[in-house]
C-alpha positions, 0 to 999 in steps of 0.5 A, spaced: 483 476 459 478 481 455 481 488 454 478 492 460 476 487 464 478 486 471 481 479 474 476 476 479 478 476 486 480 470 490 475 467 495 475 473 500 474 474 508 467 473 511 464 479 514 460 478 520 458 485 522 456 489 516 453 488 509 457 492 504 452 497 501 453 504 497 460 506 494 463 512 496 468 516 500 465 519 506 465 518 514 463 511 516 463 508 523 467 501 523 462 496 525 465 491 530 465 484 527 470 478 525 474 479 519 477 472 516 480 471 509 480 465 506 484 466 500 483 460 496 483 461 488 476 461 484 476 457 478 478 461 472 481 467 477 487 470 475 493 468 480 491 469 487 494 472 493 498 467 497 495 468 504 490 463 506 490 465 514 484 467 518 485 471 524 480 472 530 484 479 532 483 476 539 490 475 544 492 468 545 489 465 551 495 464 557 499 459 555 498 459 548 503 458 543 507 464 540 504 466 533 502 472 529 495 475 531 491 481 528 492 488 531 488 492 525 485 490 519 481 494 513 478 490 508 475 496 505 468 492 505 464 498 508 460 503 504 465 508 505 472 509 507 473 510 514 474 517 516 476 515 523 482 512 520 484 515 513 484 522 511 484 523 503 490 527 501 488 534 497 493 538 493 499 538 489 504 532 489 511 533 492 514 538 487 521 537 489 520 529 487 518 532 480 511 529 481 506 531 475 499 530 479 494 534 484 492 529 489 484 529 488 479 526 493 475 524 487 481 519 485 479 515 491 473 510 492 471 504 495 468 499 490 466 491 490 470 490 497 476 494 494 480 501 495 480 503 488 486 509 487 486 512 480 490 517 476 488 520 470 490 525 464 486 531 466 489 538 468 488 540 475 491 546 478 497 547 473 499 540 473 497 535 467 494 529 472 490 527 477 491 522 482 489 519 489 492 518 496 490 516 503 493 517 510 492 515 517 497 521 519 494 524 526 489 518 526 492 511 527 499 509 528 502 501 527 507 498 531 513 499 533 514 492 530 509 487 526 507 484 519 504 489 514 500 485 508 497 488 502 493 485 496 494 489 490 492 489 483 495 494 478 493 496 471 499 498 466 501 505 466 508 507 465 510 513 469 505 511 475 508 510 481 504 506 487 506 505 494 505 503 501 509 507 506 510 508 514 512 514 517 515 515 524 509 519 528 515 524 530 515 527 523 512 534 525 518 534 531 524 532 527 522 532 520 524 527 514 528 523 514 530 523 521 523 520 523 524 514 518 520 512 512 519 504 511 517 503 504 513 497 505 511 496 497 513 501 491 512 500 484 514 504 478 509 501 473 515 503 467 518 497 470 512 492 472 517 486 474 521 490 479 518 492 485 522 495 491 523 496 498 527 501 502 528 505 508 530 512 509 533 515 515 538 520 517 544 519 512 541 514 508 535 517 504 532 519 497 537 516 492 541 513 498 536 509 501 537 502 503 533 499 498 533 492 494 529 490 488 525 484 487 528 480 481 523 474 480 520 469 479 514 474 476 516 478 470 510 483 472 505 485 477 500 488 472 493 485 471 494 480 477 493 480 484 499 480 488 501 479 496 506 484 499 508 483 506 513 487 510 516 483 516 518 489 521 522 487 528 527 491 532 533 488 528 531 487 521 526 489 516 524 484 511 520 485 504 516 479 501 512 478 494 508 472 494 512 469 499 519 470 496 523 475 500 527 480 496 530 485 501 532 485 508 534 492 511 538 491 518 539 495 524 547 493 524 548 496 516 554 500 516 549 505 512 545 506 518 550 508 522 546 515 523 541 512 526 535 507 526 529 511 527 524 504 526 522 503 533 516 507 534 509 507 532 508 509 524 502 512 520 501 509 513 500 512 507 497 509 500 499 513 494 499 513 487 504 518 484 505 520 476 512 522 473 516 523 479 523 521 479 522 514 482 516 513 478 519 515 471 517 519 465 510 518 463 508 514 456 500 514 455 501 509 450 500 503 455 495 506 460 488 503 459 482 508 457 476 510 461 469 510 458 470 517 457 476 517 453 481 519 458 487 515 460 486 512 466 491 508 471 487 504 476 490 500 483 486 496 487 487 494 494 483 488 497 485 490 504 491 492 509 492 488 515 497 489 521 499 483 525 503 483 532 507 477 534 505 474 541 
């Protein structure tokens, strides 16, 4: 792949409701319509997301066979981020986690049917990096229970962390970790072949979370489209990368004796962090350099989908 180029996406969903127009992060209504994802690899494309399903979003007719049905999806195909669903996070990262960045709305945009979240080596408010994060907190919850899928394309960037996390909607009442946190996908780019999935709850959080790490066959998730799936039910939570199950957390795990707070609706957060305990120390030598000469990491998300079993 030529330096600085972006791998081509595989063939994607048909959008029957709204054309994709100008790029930006601003208020935008979600037009009604059917989204379907074909996910067949195009000639010359990098390895594609493995899903080749199509969802109508309609509940099955009476007597229909059980199966997954679409509950919610954002394909990031509209002219701007849907602010009825998402809030762009602003302000410093979590200093107790050693975050070295400021959350800056300028680091979030829609481009070519993708959510693009970046991190840049630029000073801001006394911290050396800017990064992006969005959340559905206070606007949309998912579950309890279902299947969450994201499609991600990441550049190199040692010291950057990328994640998609679910937090219990009662976080304001009971606090963290009593509310529960499910890290649907988390990647430290200094270890690009070792994504990990975790749950945090009462008595098992932070460095003591119930966690598991992907061990192949991919040796790196950098510069290729990868499908991340979280299968969440009442008894267990399972993590899959391109069809390979790599972690399962179970309700009856003795480490979860303090409580299993994952039977409630959760909000979603998509984030990029820099220099945290989880993402590790920064090494700018492998970061891509933007046209203006600034080291810049980029994460692309080609949709986020939540399904329920019927």
